[in-house]
N, C-alpha and C positions, 0 to 999 in steps of 0.2 A: 521637605515641605513641612512648614510649621503646622501645629495643630489647628490654628485659626484658618490657614489657607486650605487645609484638608476639609475642615468643616464647611467653608464657603463653597468648595468644589461640589458639595452635595446639593447645592441650590441651582436649579436650571435658570439660565438667563437667555432671553431672545438675543440673537446675534444681529447687530446693525453695523452699518458703515456711516460714519460722520464725515462730511466733506465741507471744505470752505475754499472759496476762491481768494487767492492772494495775488493781486495784480494780474500778471499773465499766466500764473501757475495755479494748479489745483492740488490740494493736499487732502488726504483722508486717512482714517484709521478704523480698525475694527473695534467695536465696543460691545460689552454685554450689560452695561449699566445705563440703559436708556429707559425712562419711565414717564408715564403721565403723572402730573403733580396736581392739576386743577382742571375742572371742566368749565368753570366760569370765573375768570377768563380762562381760555384754553392755554395751559402751561405744560411744558415738558421739562425733563431734566436729563442731562448726560454727565457722567463722571469720567474725567480724563486724568492720566498720570501727570502730575505737576511738572515733571522734567521733560515731557514730550514736546516735540515741535508743533503738533496741532494745538496743544494747550497754549503755547506762545502765540500762535496765530489768532486763536479765539479771544485772547486778551486784547488784540488789535482790531479784529473784525467782528462785528456784532451779529451778522447774518450768516447762517449755515444751513445745511440740509442733513437729514438722516434718512437712510433707506433701511428698513427692516427686511432682512433677507429671508428668502424662502429656502426650504430644505434642498432645493436643486442648486443653490448658489454657494455651496461650501467652498469651491475654488476661489470665489471672489473674497470671501471672509479670510481665507488663508493668505491671499495676495496682499490684502490691506493690513494683515497682522505681521508680515515679515519685516524684521529689522533691516534698515538701510534700503527700504523700498523706493522705487522711483515715484514720480508724480502720479496723481490719480488718473489723469488722462491716459497714460501708458498702461496703468493697471486695468483700465476699462476698455482697452483696445479690443475690438471684436465682441464686446458685450453691449447689449442694448442699454443706452443711457441718454439723458438729456440734461440741459442746464435749466435749473429752476428759475422761473420768472422773477421771483421776489428776492432770492438770495444770490443768484448767479452761480451757485454751487452745483456740482455734478450730482445728479439723482440717478441711482441705479434702477432700471426698470425690471419688471417681472418678479418683484419681491412680494412681500405681504402688504406693505404700505410704505409711503414716503411722505415726509413732512419738510416744510421749510420753516425756520424759526429765527427769532431775533432775541439775543440774550438780554435779559432784564436784570439779572442778579448773578454775581460770581461769588462763590463761597469756598474759601480754602477749607479742606477737610483732610488733615493728615498729609499723606504723600500724594493726594489727589486734589483736583479742583472740580467743584460742582458748578455746572452752568444751567441756570434756570432760565427758560426762554418762552416767549409768547409765540404761539403757533401763527404763522403768517399765511400758510396755505397747506392743504392736504393734496399732495400730488396725485395719489391714487390709493385705492383700497382694493385688495383682491381677497375676499373672504373664503375663496376656494383653495388658496395656496396654503400649504403646510409650512409653518415657520421653522427656521433653523434655530436650534438652541445649543448652548454650550453647557455640558454637564460632565463632571468628573474629568475635566481637562480635555474633552473631545467634543467636536461638532457632531450633532445628532439631529435627525428630524424629530419634531415634537410628536408625542403620541406613541 
């Protein structure tokens, strides 16, 4: 592990699943780089590896969803982070979820919050791509749920 990677592993990041509907299929991945960018207008940002399949899809599809996971959803985070994973519908089989009205992307239920967004700006950044997006809808907010975070290479409950 490089010194930079080790340094960044000391910074906790909320664990989220980003999903997009691609025709008849649904694709998603686990991320820890999702953040609010602006309140007026409401904008968010997600960072994806430039070589990943979801990155390729988001270059073609402007609307997507992000589900910020709760501490009880570590298994979901692991499923969406596994290389060679199947489609998002299979990964969510048996897990409460629904399709977002504005994005048609899958939204994981029982997390901390979920948003639907529409990309307004794509920014290449080294080996990643930043997607800045306007918030289309807030699916839910559960202020009682403890968020799942990634810290020092492991998923952990916040706090």
